[in-house]
C-alpha positions as CSV (number, residue, x, y, z in Angstrom):
1,M,0.0,0.0,0.0
2,V,2.8,2.4,0.9
3,S,4.6,1.8,-2.4
4,A,1.4,2.2,-4.4
5,L,0.9,5.6,-2.7
6,R,4.5,6.5,-3.2
7,S,4.3,5.7,-6.9
8,R,1.3,8.1,-7.3
9,L,2.9,11.0,-5.5
10,R,4.9,13.5,-7.5
11,P,7.2,16.4,-6.4
12,W,4.3,18.7,-7.3
13,H,2.3,17.2,-4.4
14,A,5.1,17.7,-2.0
15,L,5.3,21.3,-3.1
16,M,1.6,21.8,-2.6
17,V,1.9,20.3,1.0
18,A,4.8,22.7,1.7
19,V,2.8,25.7,0.4
20,F,-0.2,24.7,2.6
21,L,2.0,24.2,5.7
22,A,3.9,27.5,5.1
23,G,0.6,29.4,4.6
24,T,-0.8,27.9,7.8
25,A,2.5,28.6,9.8
26,V,2.7,32.2,8.6
27,S,-0.9,32.8,9.5
28,L,-0.3,31.4,13.0
29,W,3.0,33.4,13.3
30,R,1.3,36.7,12.3
31,A,-1.6,36.2,14.7
32,G,0.5,36.8,17.8
33,E,-2.2,35.3,20.0
34,P,-2.2,32.2,22.2
35,L,-3.2,29.1,20.2
36,G,-6.8,28.2,20.4
37,P,-9.2,26.1,18.2
38,A,-10.6,29.2,16.4
39,L,-7.1,30.5,15.7
40,V,-5.9,27.2,14.4
41,F,-9.0,26.7,12.3
42,G,-8.6,30.2,10.7
43,A,-4.9,29.5,10.0
44,V,-5.7,26.2,8.3
45,L,-8.4,28.0,6.2
46,R,-5.9,30.6,5.2
47,G,-3.3,27.9,4.4
48,L,-5.9,26.2,2.2
49,F,-6.7,29.5,0.5
50,G,-3.0,30.1,-0.2
51,L,-2.8,26.6,-1.6
52,V,-5.7,27.3,-4.0
53,L,-4.1,30.6,-5.1
54,F,-0.8,28.8,-5.7
55,Q,-2.4,25.9,-7.6
56,F,-4.5,28.4,-9.7
57,T,-1.5,30.6,-10.6
58,V,1.7,28.6,-10.6
59,G,-0.1,25.4,-11.6
60,N,-1.7,27.0,-14.6
61,V,1.5,28.6,-15.7
62,W,3.4,25.3,-15.3
63,A,0.7,23.5,-17.2
64,Y,1.0,26.0,-20.0
65,A,4.7,25.4,-20.3
66,V,4.5,21.6,-20.2
67,E,1.7,21.5,-22.7
68,Y,3.5,23.8,-25.1
69,Y,6.6,21.7,-24.9
70,N,4.6,18.4,-25.3
71,A,3.0,19.8,-28.4
72,G,6.4,20.1,-30.0
73,G,7.3,23.7,-29.2
74,R,10.5,24.9,-27.7
75,W,10.7,27.1,-24.6
76,T,12.7,29.7,-26.6
77,D,9.9,30.2,-29.3
78,L,8.5,33.7,-29.4
79,P,4.9,32.6,-29.0
80,F,5.9,30.9,-25.8
81,V,8.1,33.6,-24.4
82,L,5.8,36.5,-25.3
83,P,3.2,36.0,-22.5
84,F,5.9,35.7,-19.9
85,A,7.7,38.8,-21.1
86,V,4.5,41.0,-21.3
87,A,3.4,39.6,-17.9
88,G,6.7,40.5,-16.4
89,L,6.5,44.0,-17.7
90,A,2.9,44.4,-16.4
91,A,4.0,43.1,-13.0
92,A,6.9,45.5,-12.9
93,A,4.7,48.4,-13.9
94,A,2.1,47.5,-11.3
95,L,4.8,47.3,-8.6
96,L,6.2,50.7,-9.6
97,V,2.7,52.3,-9.5
98,A,1.2,50.6,-6.5
99,S,4.2,49.4,-4.5
100,D,2.2,46.3,-3.6
101,L,3.9,42.9,-4.4
102,A,0.6,40.9,-4.2
103,L,-1.1,43.3,-6.6
104,A,1.9,43.2,-9.0
105,A,1.9,39.4,-9.0
106,W,-1.9,39.2,-9.6
107,A,-1.6,41.8,-12.4
108,G,1.2,39.8,-13.9
109,F,-0.7,36.6,-13.8
110,W,-3.8,37.9,-15.4
111,T,-1.8,39.7,-18.1
112,F,-0.1,36.4,-18.8
113,V,-3.5,34.7,-19.1
114,V,-4.8,37.3,-21.6
115,V,-1.7,37.5,-23.7
116,A,-1.4,33.6,-23.8
117,G,-5.1,33.6,-25.0
118,V,-4.4,36.2,-27.7
119,V,-1.3,34.3,-28.8
120,A,-3.3,31.0,-28.9
121,V,-6.0,32.6,-31.1
122,A,-3.5,34.1,-33.4
123,A,-1.7,30.8,-33.7
124,W,-5.0,29.1,-34.6
125,F,-5.7,31.6,-37.3
126,A,-2.1,31.3,-38.7
127,V,-2.3,27.5,-38.8
128,G,-5.8,27.6,-40.3
129,Y,-4.7,29.9,-43.1
130,R,-1.5,28.0,-43.7
131,D,-3.3,24.7,-44.0
132,A,-6.3,26.0,-46.0
133,P,-6.5,24.8,-49.6
134,A,-5.4,27.3,-52.2
């Protein structure tokens, strides 16, 4: 049973557990109050919320990279690099304007999502016209 479980677990799962534990620990550390059931429950909820945010952002970006590579692309291709570059610029601009790291990360992520979508649609059109009969 242990070996079956071990064969299904991947490093990604360990990273998710680490993110959850870190989020819970930081929440408890910031509380500055004596431990109690309500405080621990709130910290666990915040740790789970942090895990959901991590999975949603980092997980989706990682899935984008892996799927692009598995489809035959190279990680140095302009259509792959462009969403990362534009998102980095957007995050840097948001950080300069608002001086809020969380806001900059969120702006960078959503810029990445939008630019990746635009690149995907443009690639569909380009492939469709290239493969269309003359």
